[in-house]
ChimeraX commands (.cxc) that place a marker at each C-alpha (Angstrom):
marker #1 position -15.29,17.02,-32.54 radius 0.5
marker #1 position -18.38,14.96,-33.32 radius 0.5
marker #1 position -16.11,12.27,-34.70 radius 0.5
marker #1 position -14.72,11.59,-31.21 radius 0.5
marker #1 position -18.06,11.52,-29.37 radius 0.5
marker #1 position -18.74,7.79,-29.90 radius 0.5
marker #1 position -15.39,6.99,-28.28 radius 0.5
marker #1 position -16.75,8.35,-24.99 radius 0.5
marker #1 position -19.11,5.37,-24.90 radius 0.5
marker #1 position -16.49,2.82,-25.93 radius 0.5
marker #1 position -14.22,3.24,-22.89 radius 0.5
marker #1 position -16.83,2.42,-20.22 radius 0.5
marker #1 position -18.08,-0.55,-22.25 radius 0.5
marker #1 position -14.56,-1.94,-22.64 radius 0.5
marker #1 position -13.92,-1.34,-18.93 radius 0.5
marker #1 position -17.07,-3.21,-17.91 radius 0.5
marker #1 position -16.22,-6.05,-20.30 radius 0.5
marker #1 position -12.76,-6.29,-18.75 radius 0.5
marker #1 position -14.25,-6.47,-15.26 radius 0.5
marker #1 position -16.62,-9.24,-16.35 radius 0.5
marker #1 position -13.77,-11.25,-17.87 radius 0.5
marker #1 position -11.74,-10.76,-14.68 radius 0.5
marker #1 position -14.66,-11.96,-12.58 radius 0.5
marker #1 position -15.11,-15.05,-14.76 radius 0.5
marker #1 position -11.40,-15.91,-14.54 radius 0.5
marker #1 position -11.41,-15.35,-10.77 radius 0.5
marker #1 position -14.34,-17.73,-10.32 radius 0.5
marker #1 position -12.67,-20.35,-12.51 radius 0.5
marker #1 position -9.43,-20.19,-10.51 radius 0.5
marker #1 position -11.22,-20.28,-7.14 radius 0.5
marker #1 position -13.23,-23.36,-8.16 radius 0.5
marker #1 position -10.19,-25.29,-9.38 radius 0.5
marker #1 position -8.47,-28.03,-7.35 radius 0.5
marker #1 position -5.74,-26.58,-5.10 radius 0.5
marker #1 position -3.45,-29.56,-5.77 radius 0.5
marker #1 position -1.56,-32.06,-3.68 radius 0.5
marker #1 position -0.65,-31.39,-0.03 radius 0.5
marker #1 position 2.96,-30.78,-1.07 radius 0.5
marker #1 position 1.93,-28.16,-3.63 radius 0.5
marker #1 position -0.36,-26.51,-1.07 radius 0.5
marker #1 position 2.58,-26.30,1.38 radius 0.5
marker #1 position 4.81,-24.65,-1.23 radius 0.5
marker #1 position 1.97,-22.34,-2.22 radius 0.5
marker #1 position 1.54,-21.16,1.38 radius 0.5
marker #1 position 5.29,-20.56,1.68 radius 0.5
marker #1 position 5.36,-18.50,-1.53 radius 0.5
marker #1 position 2.27,-16.56,-0.45 radius 0.5
marker #1 position 3.82,-15.76,2.92 radius 0.5
marker #1 position 7.03,-14.57,1.27 radius 0.5
marker #1 position 5.12,-12.44,-1.22 radius 0.5
marker #1 position 3.14,-10.73,1.53 radius 0.5
marker #1 position 6.31,-10.12,3.54 radius 0.5
marker #1 position 7.92,-8.54,0.47 radius 0.5
marker #1 position 4.88,-6.35,-0.21 radius 0.5
marker #1 position 4.73,-5.20,3.41 radius 0.5
marker #1 position 8.39,-4.16,3.28 radius 0.5
marker #1 position 7.95,-2.55,-0.14 radius 0.5
marker #1 position 4.97,-0.47,1.01 radius 0.5
marker #1 position 6.82,0.62,4.15 radius 0.5
marker #1 position 9.76,1.76,2.02 radius 0.5
marker #1 position 7.44,3.63,-0.33 radius 0.5
marker #1 position 5.68,5.29,2.62 radius 0.5
marker #1 position 8.96,6.51,4.10 radius 0.5
marker #1 position 10.07,7.81,0.70 radius 0.5
marker #1 position 6.73,9.57,0.10 radius 0.5
marker #1 position 6.84,11.26,3.51 radius 0.5
marker #1 position 10.40,12.48,2.93 radius 0.5
marker #1 position 9.52,13.82,-0.53 radius 0.5
marker #1 position 6.36,15.48,0.84 radius 0.5
marker #1 position 8.36,17.21,3.57 radius 0.5
marker #1 position 10.95,18.41,1.04 radius 0.5
marker #1 position 8.22,19.72,-1.27 radius 0.5
marker #1 position 6.43,21.43,1.64 radius 0.5
marker #1 position 9.60,23.23,2.75 radius 0.5
marker #1 position 10.49,24.13,-0.83 radius 0.5
marker #1 position 7.08,25.63,-1.58 radius 0.5
marker #1 position 6.95,27.62,1.67 radius 0.5
marker #1 position 10.23,29.45,1.07 radius 0.5
marker link #1:1,2 radius 0.2
marker link #1:2,3 radius 0.2
marker link #1:3,4 radius 0.2
marker link #1:4,5 radius 0.2
marker link #1:5,6 radius 0.2
marker link #1:6,7 radius 0.2
marker link #1:7,8 radius 0.2
marker link #1:8,9 radius 0.2
marker link #1:9,10 radius 0.2
marker link #1:10,11 radius 0.2
marker link #1:11,12 radius 0.2
marker link #1:12,13 radius 0.2
marker link #1:13,14 radius 0.2
marker link #1:14,15 radius 0.2
marker link #1:15,16 radius 0.2
marker link #1:16,17 radius 0.2
marker link #1:17,18 radius 0.2
marker link #1:18,19 radius 0.2
marker link #1:19,20 radius 0.2
marker link #1:20,21 radius 0.2
marker link #1:21,22 radius 0.2
marker link #1:22,23 radius 0.2
marker link #1:23,24 radius 0.2
marker link #1:24,25 radius 0.2
marker link #1:25,26 radius 0.2
marker link #1:26,27 radius 0.2
marker link #1:27,28 radius 0.2
marker link #1:28,29 radius 0.2
marker link #1:29,30 radius 0.2
marker link #1:30,31 radius 0.2
marker link #1:31,32 radius 0.2
marker link #1:32,33 radius 0.2
marker link #1:33,34 radius 0.2
marker link #1:34,35 radius 0.2
marker link #1:35,36 radius 0.2
marker link #1:36,37 radius 0.2
marker link #1:37,38 radius 0.2
marker link #1:38,39 radius 0.2
marker link #1:39,40 radius 0.2
marker link #1:40,41 radius 0.2
marker link #1:41,42 radius 0.2
marker link #1:42,43 radius 0.2
marker link #1:43,44 radius 0.2
marker link #1:44,45 radius 0.2
marker link #1:45,46 radius 0.2
marker link #1:46,47 radius 0.2
marker link #1:47,48 radius 0.2
marker link #1:48,49 radius 0.2
marker link #1:49,50 radius 0.2
marker link #1:50,51 radius 0.2
marker link #1:51,52 radius 0.2
marker link #1:52,53 radius 0.2
marker link #1:53,54 radius 0.2
marker link #1:54,55 radius 0.2
marker link #1:55,56 radius 0.2
marker link #1:56,57 radius 0.2
marker link #1:57,58 radius 0.2
marker link #1:58,59 radius 0.2
marker link #1:59,60 radius 0.2
marker link #1:60,61 radius 0.2
marker link #1:61,62 radius 0.2
marker link #1:62,63 radius 0.2
marker link #1:63,64 radius 0.2
marker link #1:64,65 radius 0.2
marker link #1:65,66 radius 0.2
marker link #1:66,67 radius 0.2
marker link #1:67,68 radius 0.2
marker link #1:68,69 radius 0.2
marker link #1:69,70 radius 0.2
marker link #1:70,71 radius 0.2
marker link #1:71,72 radius 0.2
marker link #1:72,73 radius 0.2
marker link #1:73,74 radius 0.2
marker link #1:74,75 radius 0.2
marker link #1:75,76 radius 0.2
marker link #1:76,77 radius 0.2
marker link #1:77,78 radius 0.2
view
């Protein structure tokens, strides 16, 4: 069991390193040039479509989760 104890310290260190790399990449992307007006227009259209898709996807998942929860609740109570 003592062989696995150092691994307990590795996971948080790797997690923190991953967060730092993500932060550095985020800053680099946010500081970059957004592009030409045409590219910005297409980018806004794609972003709008992506958010519309996600909204619909989350609504579908919510309905499904509620139905499954109701089925589980009735199944466990009988």
